[in-house]
N, C-alpha and C positions, 0 to 999 in steps of 0.2 A: 872334324867333319866339315866337308866343303859346302854342302847344300843347306839352305835355310829351311827350317822346319816350321810350318804353320799349321794351326788347327784348321780342319776343313770347314769352310764357310757355307757350302752348299748342302741343302737338305737332300739333294739327289745322290750324294755319295752313299753307297750301300753300306749297311751296318757290318757286313762281312769283311769290309776292308779295314786295314789298320788305321788308327786315328791320324797318323802322321802323313803329311804330304810333302814331297820333295819339290821345292820351288826352284826352277832353273831360269836364270836370266843371263844376259850377256856379261854381267859382272862376276858370276860364279861358275860359268860353264866349264872352264878349264879345271877348276878344283873338283867339280863333280865327276868329270871324266877320270881324273887321277884316282879319286877315292874308290870308285867302283862299289859303292854301298849297295848292298843287296836286300836289306830288310824292307825297303819301301815298296808298297803295292800301288801307290798313287803318285803321279808326277804332274805338275803344272809347269808349262813352258810359256813364258811371256816375252816375246820379241817384237812387240808392236812398236811402230814408228822407229825402226832401226833398219840399217842395211842388212837385212836378215841373211842374205846369201853368204855373208862373211862367216856366219856361224853354222852353216848348213851341215858341214861334215861333223862338227861337234855334236849337233843334235842327233845325227844318225848314229854316232858312236855311243851316245848315252842310251839310246833305245836298244842297241845291241847288247849293252851291259845289263839291261833291266828287262829281260825277256819274260819275267814272271808278272809283269805289270797287269793289274786288273783295271786301273783307271788312268786315262791319259787326257790331258787338257792342253790343246795348242791354241795360243793366241798369236796370230801372225798378221795382223792388219797392216796395210800399206807396205807389204813386203815386195821385194823386187826379184822374183825368181825368173830364171830362163826356163824354157820348156823342159829341158833335161833335168834341171835341178828340181823342178816341181815333181816330175815323175819319180825321181830317185828318192825324194823325201817320203812321198806317200807310199811307195813300194816297200820302204823299210818297215812300215807298220805290219806287214804280213808275218813278221817273226813273232808278233805278240799274240800267241795262241790263247792266252788266258784272259784277254781283254774283255771286260764286261761293260765299262763306261767309256764313251768316246765323245770328246768335245773338240771341234775344230772351228776356229773363227779366222777367216781369211778375207774379210771385207776390204774393199778397195785393193784387191790383190791382182797381180799380173804374173803370168797370163791366166786369167780366171777360168777360161774354158778347159784348159788342160788340167787344172787343179780339181775341178768338180768332177770331170770325167774319171780322173785317176781315183778319186774317192769312191766313185761308183764301182770301179773295177776291184778295189780293195775290199769292198763290202761283200764281194762274192767269195772271199776267203772263208775259212772255217771258223769265223767268229760266232759267238752266241751272245750278242750284245743285249743288255737289259736297258741301257740308257744311251741315247744318241742325240747329240745336239750339233747342228751344223749351221754356220752363219756365213753365207756367201752374198751379202748385200753389196750393191754397187759394184758388181763384177761383170756386167755386160753378158749375163747368162742368157742363152737362147733356148728355144724349144728343142732343137736337135741335141743340145748338150744335156738337157734334162732327161731325154730318152735313155741314154747310156747310164746315167745316174740311177734312174728308176729301176733298171734291171738288177743292179746291185742291191738296191733297197729291198726288193722283193724277196731276197734270200734271208733277210733278218726277220724271222717270224716270232721271236720271243721278246721283242722290245716292249717294255712297260711304259717308258716315257720317251716321247719323240718330239723334238723341237727343231723345226726347219725354218730358217730365215732366208728368204730370197727377195727381199724388197729392193726396189729401184733397179730392176733389171729389164730384160726384153722378153719376158715370158708371156705367151698367149694361151689360148684355150687348150692347144695340144700339149703344151708343157704342164698346165694344171692337171689335165687328164692323166698324164704319165705319172705325176706325183701321187695322185690318188691311187692309180694302179699299183704303185710301189708300196702303198700302205695297206691296201685292202686284204692282203693275205696274212697280215698280222692278226693274232688271236688274243693277245694279253694286254692290249693298250689300256692304260689307266689315265695317262696324261698325253694330250695331243695339242701341239701348238704349230700352226702354219701361218707364216707371215709372207704374203704375196702383195703387199702394198706397192703402189706405183709400178704396175706392170700393164699388160694389155689383155686382161681377162674379163669376160662378160658372162661366164657360167651358162653358155648356151647348150651344154650337154646335159640333158635331163637325168635326174636321179643318179647322178654320178657318185654322190656321197653315200648312197644307200648301202653299198657293199661294205664300206668301212664300218658303218653302224651295226649292220647285221653280224659281222664277225667280231666286233669288239663292244658288246653290250655293257661292259663294266667301266667304260670311260667315265671318269668322275670330274675331269678338268679338261674343258675344251676352249681353245683360244684361236679365233680366226681373225686375221688382220688383212682386210681387202680394200683399204682406203685408196682412193684415186684410181679406181677401176670402174668403168661404166658397165654396171651389171645388168644382165638380161632379166626382164620382168618375171617370166615363168621359171627361169633357171634359179633365181633367188628364192622364190616361193617353194620350189621343190627342195632346195637346200634346207630351208627352215623346217619343212615337213620331215625330212630325214633326221635332222638334229633332234626333233621332238621325240624321236623314238628311243633316245638315250635315257632310260628310266632312272639311272643312278647318278645323273650329272649333278654335281654340287657347285661347280664353278664354271661360269660361262662368260667369255669376253668376246664381244663382237665389235671390231673396229671397222666402221662403214662410212667414214667421212668421205664426202665427194664421190659417191657411188651411183649417182643418178637414181636414187630411191624415189619411187612414187608413193602416193597415199596408200595404195593397195599393198605394195611391197612392205611398207612400214607397218601396216595393220597386221600383216602376217606374223611379224615378230610378236606383237601383243597377243595374237590368237594362240600361238604355239607355246608361249611362256607358261600357260596354265597347265601344260602337261608335265612340267618339271616339278614334281612334288617334293624333291629333296634339295632344290636349288637354294644355296645359302649366299653365294656371291655372284653378282651380275653387274658387268660393266658394259654399257652400250654407248657407242660414239656414232652419231648420225648428223653431224654438222655439215653444212654446205651441200644440202640435198634439196629436192623439189618438194619440200614439206611446208605446211602452213601452220598457223597458230591453232587452227581447229584440229589438225592431225595430232598435235601435241596434247590438246585437251582430251580428245577421244582416247588417246593412248593411256592416260592416267585414269580416266573415268571407267572405261571398259575393262581395263586390266587391273583395277584396284585390288581385287581379292588376291590375284596372283602376286602382285608386287608387295603386298603387305606381309607375305610369308618370307620374303627375302631378308636376310640379316644385314648384308652389306650391299648397298645399291649405289651405283655411280652412273649418272646419265649426262651425256654431253650433247646439248641441242643448240649449239651456237648458231 
C-alpha cells in the first residue's frame, strides 16, 4: 500500500468516518495514484513549503480516484499557483459529493484572491458540510474578495463547526459584515472561531452579530480574534451584548490586544460575563490598550462572583 496510514489526531473528525486517514505528501504521491485505494474516507494532503504546482495534476488525479471522500484536509502554505492552476484545483473538489469535513490552509498563498473566490464558488455546490476550516492568513484578501466568498458560505447551513482565519489581510468593515452575513443563515453551529487579527475593522455596524446568535443559540465554543484593529466604542459594546445572549456557551476566547479599548469597553466585558452561567473556559487578551491599573482592579473586584465560577481562566493584561 502506497499511502501512509495514521490515526486521526483531530477531535473534529466525525465518528462516522473510518479510523484510517490517508496521508499524501510529495514523497508518496505517485504510489498513491497507482494504488487507487478505495477504502479511505479521509485524506490529508501536506504540500507546505514546496513547489506545489509540480504536484498539482497528481493531487487532482487522487481526488478523482477518491470520490467517496467524506473528509479532506489541504495544507498548501507558501504554494506558487498560477490563476488557472488555482481554479482547476479548487474546481476538482466539486466531484466530492459526499464531503462532510473540509480543511484548506493556503496562507502566504499566491494568487490569494483567486483561491478564496474559487473556494466561495465551490461552496455553492451540493455539499452538506458539517465541519469547515479555512486558513487564508497573509494572503492580501480584500473586502471585494470576501463578498464572493460570503455568497458561497451562505449555502452551507448545516455546519456545526466553523473556523475561519483571515488574519494579516486587507479586510475592513464591509468584509467583516459579509463574513457575518455568510454565517447568519446557519442553524446548527456549536463551535465558531473567527480570526480577523491585523486587519482594518472597527465594528461600526451596530448589532451585526445579533442574527448569528439568534439563529445559533446552542453555540458552546466561541473564539474571536480581533487583535490590532481599532475597535469602535459602541460597536464593541453591542458585540459583547450579543455574545451575552449565548446561554449555553462553555468556552470563550477573546483576543483583543491593541484594539484601542477604553475603560467603558473593558468594563462591558466584565458586565456581560455574569450572564454566562455555564462558562468553564475563558481566555481574555487585552494588552496594549488604553487601560489603567484601576481598570484591572475593578475588573477583578466587580466581576469576582462571575470569575470564581470559571474552571479555566487565562488573562493577559501586559
